[in-house]
C-alpha positions as CSV (number, residue, x, y, z in Angstrom):
1,X,6.3,-12.1,7.4
2,X,2.6,-11.2,7.8
3,X,0.3,-11.6,4.9
4,X,-0.7,-8.0,5.0
5,X,-0.7,-5.3,2.4
6,X,1.7,-2.6,3.3
7,X,-0.4,0.2,1.7
8,X,-4.0,-0.7,2.4
9,X,-3.6,-2.9,5.5
10,X,-5.6,-5.8,3.9
11,X,-5.4,-9.0,6.0
12,X,-6.6,-12.6,5.4
13,X,-10.3,-13.1,6.1
14,X,-11.8,-16.5,7.1
15,X,-15.0,-18.2,5.8
16,X,-16.4,-21.4,4.7
17,X,-15.9,-23.8,1.7
18,X,-19.4,-24.9,0.7
19,X,-19.8,-28.1,-1.3
20,X,-22.7,-29.1,-3.5
21,X,-24.0,-31.1,-0.5
22,X,-23.8,-27.9,1.6
23,X,-21.0,-29.3,3.8
24,X,-19.1,-26.5,5.5
25,X,-15.3,-26.5,6.2
26,X,-13.2,-23.5,7.2
27,X,-10.9,-21.7,4.8
28,X,-8.9,-18.5,4.5
29,X,-9.3,-15.7,1.9
30,X,-5.8,-14.4,1.5
31,X,-5.1,-11.0,-0.3
32,X,-3.4,-11.2,-3.6
33,X,0.1,-9.9,-2.5
34,X,2.7,-8.9,-5.1
35,X,6.3,-7.9,-4.6
36,X,6.7,-4.7,-6.6
37,X,9.1,-1.8,-6.9
38,X,7.5,1.7,-6.9
39,X,9.3,4.9,-7.9
40,X,8.9,8.1,-5.9
41,X,9.1,11.2,-8.2
42,X,9.8,13.6,-5.3
43,X,12.4,11.6,-3.6
44,X,13.9,10.3,-6.8
45,X,14.3,6.7,-5.7
46,X,12.5,3.4,-5.7
47,X,11.0,1.3,-2.9
48,X,10.3,-2.4,-2.8
49,X,6.9,-3.1,-1.3
50,X,4.6,-6.1,-0.7
51,X,1.2,-4.9,-1.7
52,X,-2.1,-6.3,-2.9
53,X,-3.0,-6.2,-6.6
54,X,-6.0,-4.0,-5.8
55,X,-3.6,-1.5,-4.1
56,X,-1.3,-1.5,-7.1
57,X,-4.3,-0.5,-9.3
58,X,-5.2,2.3,-6.9
59,X,-1.6,3.6,-6.9
60,X,-1.7,3.7,-10.7
61,X,-5.1,5.4,-10.7
62,X,-4.1,8.1,-8.2
63,X,-1.0,9.0,-10.2
64,X,1.9,7.2,-8.5
65,X,3.2,6.4,-5.0
66,X,3.6,10.0,-3.9
67,X,-0.1,10.9,-4.6
68,X,-1.2,7.6,-3.0
69,X,0.7,8.3,0.2
70,X,-0.5,11.9,0.4
71,X,-4.1,10.6,0.5
72,X,-3.6,7.5,2.6
73,X,-4.6,7.3,6.2
74,X,-1.7,6.6,8.6
75,X,-3.5,3.7,10.4
76,X,-3.5,1.6,7.2
77,X,0.2,2.1,6.3
78,X,3.1,-0.1,7.5
79,X,6.0,1.4,9.4
80,X,8.1,1.4,6.2
81,X,5.4,3.3,4.3
82,X,4.9,5.8,7.1
83,X,8.6,6.6,6.9
84,X,8.4,7.1,3.2
85,X,5.4,9.4,3.7
86,X,7.3,11.5,6.3
87,X,10.2,11.8,4.0
88,X,7.9,13.0,1.2
89,X,6.4,15.7,3.4
90,X,9.8,16.9,4.4
91,X,11.0,17.0,0.8
92,X,7.9,18.9,-0.3
93,X,8.3,21.4,2.5
94,X,12.0,21.9,1.6
95,X,11.3,22.6,-2.0
96,X,8.2,24.8,-1.4
97,X,10.1,27.8,0.1
98,X,12.8,27.6,-2.7
99,X,10.0,27.7,-5.3
100,X,8.3,30.7,-3.7
101,X,11.4,32.9,-3.7
């Protein structure tokens, strides 16, 4: 499994460890990935995702998974999240005509 955030697309970065003597050795900066279960209000079900702690804060700030996916760019999302986003748009379109009549 790739060390990649499913919502933001964050990947590991590489850099240097620098000692007091200014020695350089290569290292990885890995994203802080967490296994979380997020609830979708529109679909009425929960989804298990592997996302970064920063993405989790952003989801809470935007008001939930549905609001986050509505604003997110498709290039950043994983295939699993793209499917959830498509299902959300279909569910919203299905409820919109019923509410208008």
